[in-house]
C-alpha positions, 0 to 999 in steps of 0.5 A, a space after each residue: 849697722 855698718 862697720 867703718 874704719 879710720 886709719 891712723 898712727 894713734 888709737 883714737 879714744 875720742 874724735 876731735 874735729 879740731 884736729 881735722 885738716 883743711 883741703 880734703 875732698 869733703 872738707 874739714 872733718 873725720 873720714 872713715 871707710 868701709 874697707 879695712 885694708 884701705 884704712 890700714 893703707 892710710 894708717 901706714 901712710 900716716 905713720 910714715 909721713 909723720 914718722 911716729 906712732 904705729 899703724 892703727 885701725 880705729 873701728 866704729 859702728 855707724 847706724 846707717 838707717 839714719 841715712 833714710 830716716 827723718 833726722 835733723 842731720 844734713 846728709 849728702 850722698 854722691 852715688 858715683 863720680 860725677 860733675 857735681 861730685 868733682 865740683 864739690 871736691 874742687 870747692 873743698 880742696 880749694 878751701 883754706 879757711 876754717 869756714 866750711 864750704 857746705 852745710 852737710 853734717 855727713 857726706 858719703 861718696 867716692 874718694 878722689 885719687 891721691 894725685 888730686 892736686 895736680 889734676 885740679 891745677 890742670 883743670 883750673 888752668 884749662 888744660 883738661 875738661 871736666 869729664 877728663 878731670 872726673 876720670 883722673 880723680 877716680 880712685 884706683 882701688 877697691 871700694 873707694 867710698 868715704 864717709 865724712 863726719 863734719 860736725 859734733 852732731 854727726 860724730 855722735 852717730 859713731 860708736 867706737 868698737 
């Protein structure tokens, strides 16, 4: 079991995927992080942006043995920043529909830096090559791995602590 955190401006009693936002790194879903400070920073940012509530860290236990077991979950793990990861992020960041761009229940991988929109436009317009895009998207912090849970089946493996 590992402990994962979700920073918010509310205490989340039940995960509601309908509240998920489009255009995120791995698509529309529920995002967590193993770094408590990073989750708190996200909670602060969310509270300031929405101008309501207070920073709250929601804590969950995740049985990560399912990542190696034979479950019917479709799981994708990006071990590091790579062209495949960058193309995956581009695909999801550019998706403004409610239809997922991929078949994965859970995606684990690096977080893109917050300036992702600017960097994507530079890449799409041909101003920077893929290797520069990857470096520009590299998160400038510690433990920059995010856990994406995109389906009801996936969130069943999270237990609120």
